[in-house]
N, C-alpha and C positions, 0 to 999 in steps of 0.2 A: 510384142515385136519378134524378129527372127531371132535376135540374140538371147531374149528371154526364153523363147521356146526351146532354143538348143541348150540353155543353161538347166531348165527343168528336165530335159530329156537326159542330160548327163548325169544329173542329181538322182533320177530314178534309176538309171542303169548303175550307178555307184551303189544305192541302196540295194539293188538286187545281189550285186556282187558281194555286199558284205553280209547278206543273210545265209547263215549257214544252214538252213533247213532245220532238220530236228535237232541240230546242236547249236541253233542261233540263241544265244543268251538274251537277246532283246525280246523275241517273240516268246521264249520260255518264261520269262520274267512276267509277262502279260498273263500268261495262262497261270503261273504260280499265284499271282496277286489274288485270283478268284478264290482261293482256297484259304485265304486270311490266316496265314500261319501266325503262331504267337511264338516269340522268342521267350522261351523259359529260363535263358541264361547259360552260360558255359556251353556255346555250340549246340545247345538242345532246343528243338522246335517241335510244336504241335500243331497240326493241321486242324483248322476250326471252320470248315467249308459250309456255305449256306446249303439249304435243303436241295436248290435247284442252281446249276451252273448255267452260264451263258451260251456255252456251245451246243447247238442243236445237232443231233444225228441226222445225216442224210438220209432220204428215203432209199430202202433197198429195191432192188428189182432184178429181172432176169430177161436179158435180150438173146437173141438168136441172129445169127448173121450167115447167110448162105455163101459159101466160098470165101469167108472170113479168113483172115491170117492172124497168127499170134507170134510175136516175137519176145521171148522171154529169157533174160540174160543167164547164161549158167554160171555154176560156181566158179569164182575167178580165184578165191583165196579163202582161208579160214573165216575171215571176218566178212568179205564182200560176197556173201553166198549167191545172193541175186540181187543186182542193183538196178535193174530196169525191166518194166513189162510194158508191152506195146500191143494194142489191139487195133488192126487196120481192115478197113472194108475193101472188097474188090476194086473200087476205084482210088485206093490209096489214101484214104481220109482216116487219121488218127482218131481214135474214139477216146478222148481225154477223160472221161468219167469212169472208164475200167482200164486206164493205163496208170502206170506210176513209175517213178525212177528216183533215185538219190541225186542231190539231198532233197527230201521231201519236206515240203513247207507245212509247218503246223497250221492248226485250225485258226482261221482269223486271219493269216498272213497275206498283206497286201501285194507281195511279192511273186505270188504264184502265177505262173503264165505258162499254159500248155505246150506254147511255142518254143518252151525251153528245154522239151524232153530229150532226154539223152539219146534216143535214136536218130535225131537229126544230126548228131555229130560223128556217128559211126563213119568209118571210112569205106566199109563194106559190110553187107549183111551175110550172116551164114547162108549156106546152102539152104533152099527151100524144100521141105519134105512134104509131099502132099498125102492126104489120108483120106480115103474114100469112106466116110461115115460121120457119124455124130461125135464130136468131141467136146466134153465139158471142161472149161479152163478154170482151175482152182488155185494155180500157184500164186505165190505172194512175195512181196521183196523180203529177203532174208528168211525165206519160207522154211529153211532147214533148222533155224534155231527154235526153241522150246517157245518162246514167248509169241513170236509171229506165226509159228504154226498153230498155236492154240487160239490167237486172237484175230488172226487175218484169213488163215487157210480153211481151219475146220468149220467156221461159221458159214463160209461159202456153200459147204454142202448143205447145210441146213436151210439157206436160202432156196438153194435148188429144191430141196424137199418141200419147203412151205409153199412152193410155186405150183406145186402139183403136177410136175413134169415126172413122167415113168422113168426111173432110173435103168428100167431093163432096156429101154429105147436108147440109152446112151451108150455108144460102143465103146468110148475110151473116155479117160478123165487124166487130164493133162496137169501135172503136179510136180513140184519140187521132188526130187529124188527121195522117195521113202525109205531109206536105208536105216535109220536109225530106230532102236526098239520103241520109243515113245510114237514114232510116227506110225509104225506097223500096228501097235496095240489100238491107237485111237481110230485108225482107218477100219479095222476089224470092227471095232464097237460101232461104228456109223454105218456098217454094212456097204463099203466100198471093196469090190473084189482085187485082189491082187493082180489077177491076169487081165484086167481091165484097164491098168494104170500105164500110162505113158510118162516118162521122165522128162521133164523140160530141159533138165542138165543135158541130156542126151540128143534131144530133139528141141534145140532153142527157137527153131524158125520154121513153123508150120502152116500149111493152108489146109481146111478140111471142108468137105462137102457142106458141112453146117458146124459151126461154132455155137455152143451154148456158153452165155455168160452171165453167171451170177455176179452181182454187183459186190464191192468190198462192203463188209459190214458197218464200217464207219469211218472217221476220219484216222489217218495213219497215227499209231501211238496214242490213241485216245479210244479207251474201250466204251463201247456204248451199251446201254441197259439191256438191249437185245441180247447182245453176245453173253453177257453174264448169266443172263436167265436160261439161255439155251445150253451152256456148259453145265451148269448146276443143275438142270433136269436131266442131261443125259449122262452125267458122270456121278453124281452124289448118290443116286439109289444103288450102285454098284459097289460102294464102299466096303471094305472088309472089316469084319466085328473083331479088331484085335486091339491090344492095349497099346497105347502111345503115351509118351511124355507129354506133360502140359507145357513144358517150356523147352523151345529148340533154338539152337543156334544153327543158321544155314552156312556151310562153309562153301567158299569158291576155290579151295585149293587146288581143284583141277581144271579151273577155268584158265584162260589166256591172258583175259584183261581184267581189270577191277578187281584184283586180289587184295585181301586185308595184308598190310605189309607186317604188322606187328600181331599176327593172329594168334600166336602162341600165348601171349600176354593177355588178349581179348578172351580167349578161350579159358585160361586160368581165371580170370576175373568172374566170368558168367557161370563158370562151375560153381562158384560159392553161392550164387543164387537159384541153383538147382536146374541150370540149363545143361540139355545135352545136345552135343554136336551132331548133326546129320549131312551126310554127303547125299543128295538128291538123286546124283546119277546111278546110285546102288539101287534105288527103288523103281519099282514098276508105277506107271501113271496111277493105277487103281490103289497102290500103296501110298502115293504121294497125296491123292485126293483124301484118302481116310486120315492119313496124317494132320493134313491141314485142316480137316473137318472137325477133329478132336482138340486140337492144341488151343491153349488160352493165350500163350505169348511167344511171339516169334521175333528173335533179333536176326538181321540178315544184312550183308551189303548189297546194294542195288544191283539187282541182275535177274536173270530170268527164271531162277527160283521162286521168286516173289510172285510169279505168275499164279501160282497155286493159292494165293490168297483170296482167289475168286471162289474158293471152295470153304472159307472161313464162316464161322458162325458170328451173328452181330455181336459186338463187344469184345471180339478178340484184339489183343493189342499187339500193334505192329510197331517195331523200332527199326528203322531202316538207316544203315550206314552209308554215307555218301561221300564223295569227293566234293570239297567247297566249290569246284568249278565245273561240277556237273550234277546240278540238282534238277531233278525230273518229277514230272507229274503223272508218271505212267501207272504207279500203284495207289496214288493219292485218289484218283478217279473210282478205283475199285473199292476202297474203304470208304469213300463219300457214299456210294451207292448201296453199300451192304452194311454200312453203320459200324465199321470198325474204328477202333481208337489207334489214330496213326501218328506217330512221331518220328523225327529224323534226326540225325546227329551228324554234323558237318565234321570232317576230318580235318588235320593240320594242312596248313599251306606249305607248299615247297618253297623254301627261302630262295633257292637260286632258279630263276625263271629261264635262263639260258639252258641249264640241265633239264628242268623240266620238258623244254620243247624238244630237247634231243631224245628224252626217254619215251615221250608221248606223242604221236603224230595228231592225236585229237583228244580233247577233253573227256570225250566217250571212252577212251581206253585207260584212262587215269586209275592206278591203284589208290587204296584208301589207308592213310595212316591215322588211325583211330587214337583219339586223345582219352586216355583211361579216366582221367577224371570226368570228363564228359559223359562217358559211359556209365560212370558209378552216379552221377547226378540224375540219369534218366532212370537209373533202377529206384533212386529214392523218390523221384516224382511220381512214378507209377506205383509206388509203395510195395516194390518187389525187394526192397532191402530188409524186409522183415525176417527173412531166411538168413541172413547173413549180418554178423555184428563183428567179424573179426578182419575182413579184408581190408578194410580202411577204419581208422578212427573218426567217428562221427562227431 
């Protein structure tokens, strides 16, 4: 009946409005369940994934569009670096498989609908810049961040290379502004000339004589095997032969979000187990790759630093510190594919929810309050307490 149809439509609309994309607890819970985490007690969990996960990686491709347009949202704040990408044909058709925007829906989410793309809500498009030449589009959502740069932007260069396209025939590469050292270092490693780069932050709306469009390497926030293989093949052979500590704690003290609130106490405890604190911002990409390729145990709050677990050896132990309201599969996938032993420790809940909501606009930005008993428990579970007999009475 008409009333039933209206009710179903309202229900579907409500479902869409309740889905927070990458911050959707319902969708994330569905993905987390695939990893069959085991609760070891005291807020400590171990990922125990099957050999094969049910999320398939989409097929990669390269498309060319004569007179195609690209709208790529420029950096609007520290956090929302790039929140929308739209590729448009000359007859104004949005190509959804090479367009993205926040909130991006997780793999398998039934709420995804390309008609909800951010571009349709814009009051006005930026001025159009015409480029007489061939432009390869490489930009990604949040492409200036280390995680998305490594897993979303750089793999598009590899997809281009594998397609057989002659890079010499590409006049320009449209890319998130490569102003950070890690961006410049990796582009140089992959042979992208600086003088051929167009910043999508400076030119957010372009039309080119020909757009070359490598697909995204996989689902957003779900790293495919091909990306892992590419990064290991291109960067591991360049590792430096230096001596590195076997146990490291990655600090986020310089980050604006997801800091460890009681980091002084956390570092003091971990130092008893032989952990050395590392600020990855002080290292080059080559140094970070070499560090993670040699380390045996990593303790780190959830954040971009764990991107480098893609360079770890099988059997490396990862202990991820997370907010109880922001448990993610981002790095579990890497551990599952590389045979890493992945644990995560949930932090304390904030007792006062109104204050929590005032402090954090999203669970994505929540700081982490580590329970020291939980952290010590994971040291015992992973047999790391053999170096320490004095911090706690056993």
